[in-house]
C-alpha positions, 0 to 999 in steps of 0.5 A: 504291832500285830505281833504285840496285839496277838501276844496280849490276846494270848496272855488274856486268854491264859488269864481268863482260863486260869480265872475260870479254872479257879472259879470252877474249883471254888464252886465244885461240885455242882452236880452228882459225881460218878465213882467207877468201881472196876469190879462187880458189885458185892466184892471188897472194892465195891463195899469200900467205895459205897461206904466212903462215897456216902461219907464223902457225899456229906462233906462235898454236898453232892451224891457220889454214884457208884458205877460198876464197870468190871472186866479185863482185870480192871482195864475196862473201868480204868480206860473209861476214867482215863479218857473221861473229862478231867473235871472232877466228876469221874472218879476211879477206885484204882487198886493193886491191879490197875496201878501196880500189876497191869503195866507188867501183865499186859504188853499194851494197855489203852491207858497209862497207869503212870501218866493218865491218872492223878492220885487223890489219896489211898483209901484202904488195904485188905489183908489176904487170908489163906482159906480152904474148903472145910473138907480139905484135911488141913488146919495150919500152914505146915499141913497145907503145904504138905497137902498141896505138895501131895497133889500130883497135878498141882493144887487148884486155887480160885481168884476173882480174876487173872491179875487180881491182887488175890492172884498175885498174892497166891503166885507169891505164896507159891514161889515162897512156899515152893508149891506147884499151883494151878490158877482158876480165875473167876469174874469177881470175888463172890463166885470164886468164894462160892466155889471154894465154899462148894468144894469145886476149888479147894482153896484161895486167898480171900480179902478180909472184906469179902471173906469175913462172913464166910469165915465167921459162919464156918463155911471157909477154914482160915489157915493164915493171914498174910499180914505183918501182925494179927488183925483185930477181929481176926486175931484168932487167925495166925499170920503166915509169917509166924507159921514159918513163911517169914516176911510174907505179906500180901494186901489188896489195896485201893486208892482214889484217882481222877483223870490226869488233867483234873485241876489241883484245887479239885484234887485237893477238895476230893482228898480232904473229903476222903481223909475226913471220911476215913476218919469218921466214926462210922467208917472206922467201925465198919473198917474194923469189922471187916478187918480193913486198915485205913491208909489216908494219904496225900496225893504225893504219898499215894504216888510214892506208894504206887511206885513201890508196889509196881516194883514189888508186883512187877518182879512177882509177875516176871518170875511167874511168867504171867501174861494176860495178852 
């Protein structure tokens, strides 16, 4: 009899928890939501997050507050969100580095890219542009490769940080073009770009969001864009593939994730708000200006995309011998 009573109590507890979770999802959100960006303010990831947070906030009826937690190739921000309460009030801009590269770059992480996050949906991808300081005597890919090969100690390149999508794109570029390159990492896109503009470093791969204003102002010279076809608003820049680097594509992409145990109903609400934001007139217009490609998806589609990217960039990392610990 005692065993039966205990069993009944267990069933009641499970039922009450399910009811509570359902009620929580129906009323969600009841307070502001923290959106963690694992990069400094001002870079492409930050720009996209602030843009979408504003649009999503209108749908959800709550403010989405951006918190910048840069450092350790996104690991500081990722670790914070991975161990946050799984209640839908802590989100993360998770990108190529966080979900695809870091598992191969680090022997040990304080979070699991595969197990500690629930995907909400993909947001955007940024085509990468090979740019040089305006004093570097090159105007196309053929001239760039000849110049790079003439640098006896290898051509220096800047990135927003070790393991960043920009870093991996340049490593892949070096492998395919047969170049010896030397990495100069910075803490964020803004200081990296400033030093290329200033001539301290001759070149880098810059994402369209971070580099557009510098290219438009003539402060950086674009050599080629790493997309399958030319990008609207950047259509005067030829692709690297059409200049001879066949099949070369490299993007910085971003998705939205939450802690793994977040209720499915809450994930669905966030996904709906995200997809609506990506489809809004204002966001579409700003994306086009920045050369961004919206990539709305379901959580399942984001999970599949992440796995394919992890395979691609893991191979690049192993070939380059890059390790960050």
